[in-house]
LOMI-838746 format. One record per atom (N, C-alpha, C): x negated, y, z; residue in three letters; atom name. Coordinates in steps of 0.05 Angstrom, whole numbers, plus 5000, padded with zeros to 4 digits. Layout:
residues N
(site (X, Y, Z), 'ALA', 'CA')
...
END
This chain:
residues 64
(site (4983, 4977, 5000), 'MET', 'N')
(site (5000, 5000, 5000), 'MET', 'CA')
(site (4982, 5025, 5000), 'MET', 'C')
(site (4988, 5044, 4984), 'ALA', 'N')
(site (4971, 5067, 4981), 'ALA', 'CA')
(site (4975, 5086, 5005), 'ALA', 'C')
(site (4953, 5099, 5012), 'GLN', 'N')
(site (4953, 5118, 5034), 'GLN', 'CA')
(site (4961, 5145, 5023), 'GLN', 'C')
(site (4982, 5157, 5032), 'SER', 'N')
(site (4990, 5183, 5022), 'SER', 'CA')
(site (4974, 5204, 5037), 'SER', 'C')
(site (4973, 5228, 5027), 'GLY', 'N')
(site (4957, 5249, 5040), 'GLY', 'CA')
(site (4972, 5265, 5060), 'GLY', 'C')
(site (4984, 5251, 5080), 'LYS', 'N')
(site (5000, 5265, 5100), 'LYS', 'CA')
(site (4986, 5267, 5127), 'LYS', 'C')
(site (4961, 5275, 5127), 'GLY', 'N')
(site (4947, 5279, 5153), 'GLY', 'CA')
(site (4934, 5253, 5163), 'GLY', 'C')
(site (4939, 5246, 5188), 'LYS', 'N')
(site (4926, 5224, 5201), 'LYS', 'CA')
(site (4930, 5198, 5186), 'LYS', 'C')
(site (4908, 5182, 5185), 'LEU', 'N')
(site (4908, 5157, 5171), 'LEU', 'CA')
(site (4929, 5138, 5182), 'LEU', 'C')
(site (4944, 5126, 5164), 'ASN', 'N')
(site (4964, 5105, 5172), 'ASN', 'CA')
(site (4950, 5078, 5174), 'ASN', 'C')
(site (4956, 5064, 5195), 'TYR', 'N')
(site (4945, 5037, 5199), 'TYR', 'CA')
(site (4966, 5016, 5192), 'TYR', 'C')
(site (4957, 4992, 5187), 'ARG', 'N')
(site (4975, 4970, 5183), 'ARG', 'CA')
(site (4986, 4961, 5210), 'ARG', 'C')
(site (5011, 4953, 5210), 'CYS', 'N')
(site (5023, 4942, 5234), 'CYS', 'CA')
(site (5011, 4915, 5239), 'CYS', 'C')
(site (4999, 4911, 5263), 'PRO', 'N')
(site (4986, 4885, 5269), 'PRO', 'CA')
(site (5007, 4862, 5270), 'PRO', 'C')
(site (5030, 4867, 5279), 'SER', 'N')
(site (5051, 4846, 5281), 'SER', 'CA')
(site (5059, 4837, 5253), 'SER', 'C')
(site (5064, 4856, 5235), 'CYS', 'N')
(site (5072, 4849, 5208), 'CYS', 'CA')
(site (5048, 4838, 5193), 'CYS', 'C')
(site (5024, 4848, 5198), 'PHE', 'N')
(site (5000, 4839, 5184), 'PHE', 'CA')
(site (4994, 4810, 5190), 'PHE', 'C')
(site (5001, 4800, 5214), 'MET', 'N')
(site (4998, 4772, 5221), 'MET', 'CA')
(site (5016, 4754, 5204), 'MET', 'C')
(site (5037, 4765, 5194), 'ARG', 'N')
(site (5056, 4751, 5177), 'ARG', 'CA')
(site (5052, 4757, 5147), 'ARG', 'C')
(site (5028, 4768, 5141), 'ASP', 'N')
(site (5020, 4775, 5113), 'ASP', 'CA')
(site (5038, 4796, 5101), 'ASP', 'C')
(site (5048, 4814, 5117), 'LEU', 'N')
(site (5063, 4837, 5107), 'LEU', 'CA')
(site (5046, 4862, 5110), 'LEU', 'C')
(site (5044, 4878, 5090), 'ASP', 'N')
(site (5028, 4902, 5090), 'ASP', 'CA')
(site (5046, 4926, 5095), 'ASP', 'C')
(site (5051, 4932, 5120), 'ILE', 'N')
(site (5069, 4953, 5128), 'ILE', 'CA')
(site (5053, 4975, 5142), 'ILE', 'C')
(site (5055, 5000, 5132), 'ASP', 'N')
(site (5042, 5023, 5145), 'ASP', 'CA')
(site (5058, 5031, 5170), 'ASP', 'C')
(site (5043, 5040, 5189), 'MET', 'N')
(site (5055, 5050, 5214), 'MET', 'CA')
(site (5057, 5080, 5212), 'MET', 'C')
(site (5076, 5091, 5227), 'PHE', 'N')
(site (5079, 5120, 5228), 'PHE', 'CA')
(site (5069, 5130, 5255), 'PHE', 'C')
(site (5057, 5154, 5255), 'TYR', 'N')
(site (5045, 5166, 5278), 'TYR', 'CA')
(site (5064, 5187, 5291), 'TYR', 'C')
(site (5068, 5184, 5317), 'ASP', 'N')
(site (5084, 5203, 5332), 'ASP', 'CA')
(site (5065, 5222, 5347), 'ASP', 'C')
(site (5063, 5246, 5338), 'LYS', 'N')
(site (5044, 5265, 5350), 'LYS', 'CA')
(site (5051, 5271, 5380), 'LYS', 'C')
(site (5076, 5273, 5386), 'ASP', 'N')
(site (5084, 5279, 5414), 'ASP', 'CA')
(site (5076, 5257, 5433), 'ASP', 'C')
(site (5081, 5232, 5426), 'LYS', 'N')
(site (5074, 5210, 5444), 'LYS', 'CA')
(site (5046, 5199, 5439), 'LYS', 'C')
(site (5033, 5208, 5418), 'LYS', 'N')
(site (5006, 5199, 5410), 'LYS', 'CA')
(site (5005, 5169, 5407), 'LYS', 'C')
(site (5024, 5158, 5392), 'GLU', 'N')
(site (5025, 5129, 5388), 'GLU', 'CA')
(site (5036, 5124, 5360), 'GLU', 'C')
(site (5030, 5100, 5350), 'PHE', 'N')
(site (5039, 5091, 5324), 'PHE', 'CA')
(site (5063, 5072, 5328), 'PHE', 'C')
(site (5081, 5072, 5308), 'HIS', 'N')
(site (5104, 5054, 5309), 'HIS', 'CA')
(site (5110, 5043, 5282), 'HIS', 'C')
(site (5121, 5019, 5281), 'CYS', 'N')
(site (5128, 5006, 5256), 'CYS', 'CA')
(site (5158, 5007, 5253), 'CYS', 'C')
(site (5168, 5014, 5229), 'ILE', 'N')
(site (5197, 5016, 5225), 'ILE', 'CA')
(site (5209, 4989, 5219), 'ILE', 'C')
(site (5192, 4969, 5212), 'ARG', 'N')
(site (5202, 4943, 5205), 'ARG', 'CA')
(site (5207, 4925, 5229), 'ARG', 'C')
(site (5187, 4925, 5248), 'CYS', 'N')
(site (5188, 4905, 5270), 'CYS', 'CA')
(site (5189, 4918, 5298), 'CYS', 'C')
(site (5190, 4944, 5299), 'GLN', 'N')
(site (5192, 4958, 5325), 'GLN', 'CA')
(site (5167, 4957, 5342), 'GLN', 'C')
(site (5144, 4949, 5330), 'TYR', 'N')
(site (5118, 4950, 5345), 'TYR', 'CA')
(site (5110, 4978, 5351), 'TYR', 'C')
(site (5100, 4983, 5375), 'VAL', 'N')
(site (5091, 5010, 5384), 'VAL', 'CA')
(site (5065, 5006, 5398), 'VAL', 'C')
(site (5045, 5024, 5391), 'GLY', 'N')
(site (5019, 5022, 5405), 'GLY', 'CA')
(site (5002, 5046, 5400), 'GLY', 'C')
(site (4982, 5050, 5417), 'THR', 'N')
(site (4963, 5072, 5413), 'THR', 'CA')
(site (4944, 5064, 5391), 'THR', 'C')
(site (4928, 5084, 5382), 'GLU', 'N')
(site (4909, 5079, 5361), 'GLU', 'CA')
(site (4889, 5057, 5368), 'GLU', 'C')
(site (4880, 5057, 5393), 'GLU', 'N')
(site (4861, 5037, 5402), 'GLU', 'CA')
(site (4873, 5009, 5402), 'GLU', 'C')
(site (4898, 5008, 5411), 'ASP', 'N')
(site (4913, 4982, 5412), 'ASP', 'CA')
(site (4916, 4971, 5383), 'ASP', 'C')
(site (4924, 4988, 5365), 'VAL', 'N')
(site (4928, 4980, 5337), 'VAL', 'CA')
(site (4902, 4970, 5325), 'VAL', 'C')
(site (4880, 4985, 5328), 'LEU', 'N')
(site (4855, 4977, 5317), 'LEU', 'CA')
(site (4845, 4951, 5329), 'LEU', 'C')
(site (4848, 4947, 5355), 'GLU', 'N')
(site (4840, 4923, 5368), 'GLU', 'CA')
(site (4855, 4899, 5358), 'GLU', 'C')
(site (4881, 4901, 5355), 'LYS', 'N')
(site (4898, 4879, 5346), 'LYS', 'CA')
(site (4893, 4873, 5316), 'LYS', 'C')
(site (4888, 4894, 5300), 'ASN', 'N')
(site (4882, 4889, 5272), 'ASN', 'CA')
(site (4855, 4875, 5269), 'ASN', 'C')
(site (4836, 4880, 5286), 'GLU', 'N')
(site (4810, 4865, 5285), 'GLU', 'CA')
(site (4815, 4836, 5292), 'GLU', 'C')
(site (4833, 4830, 5310), 'LEU', 'N')
(site (4839, 4802, 5317), 'LEU', 'CA')
(site (4851, 4787, 5294), 'LEU', 'C')
(site (4867, 4801, 5278), 'VAL', 'N')
(site (4880, 4789, 5255), 'VAL', 'CA')
(site (4861, 4784, 5232), 'VAL', 'C')
(site (4840, 4800, 5230), 'ARG', 'N')
(site (4821, 4798, 5208), 'ARG', 'CA')
(site (4805, 4772, 5207), 'ARG', 'C')
(site (4805, 4757, 5229), 'PHE', 'N')
(site (4791, 4731, 5229), 'PHE', 'CA')
(site (4801, 4713, 5207), 'PHE', 'C')
(site (4826, 4716, 5199), 'ARG', 'N')
(site (4837, 4699, 5178), 'ARG', 'CA')
(site (4824, 4705, 5151), 'ARG', 'C')
(site (4814, 4729, 5148), 'TYR', 'N')
(site (4803, 4738, 5122), 'TYR', 'CA')
(site (4773, 4742, 5122), 'TYR', 'C')
(site (4759, 4732, 5142), 'LYS', 'N')
(site (4730, 4737, 5145), 'LYS', 'CA')
(site (4714, 4726, 5121), 'LYS', 'C')
(site (4722, 4705, 5109), 'ASP', 'N')
(site (4707, 4693, 5086), 'ASP', 'CA')
(site (4719, 4701, 5059), 'ASP', 'C')
(site (4737, 4720, 5059), 'ALA', 'N')
(site (4750, 4727, 5034), 'ALA', 'CA')
(site (4731, 4738, 5013), 'ALA', 'C')
(site (4710, 4751, 5022), 'MET', 'N')
(site (4691, 4764, 5003), 'MET', 'CA')
(site (4668, 4745, 4994), 'MET', 'C')
(site (4668, 4720, 5005), 'THR', 'N')
(site (4646, 4702, 4997), 'THR', 'CA')
(site (4654, 4684, 4974), 'THR', 'C')
END
């Protein structure tokens, strides 16, 4: 999914990403957290990055 030029970088939802769905999360400036409109996942930037790294183990050999 392409990243639009709307400010802060959108991250993939870790919950959807585990199910091979590429869903961008939206950032709430007031609460300083990301949320997914598909599965209701909510988390801080650190939480999202940490969980996305855990998911990436499935694709570690994809470039070899």
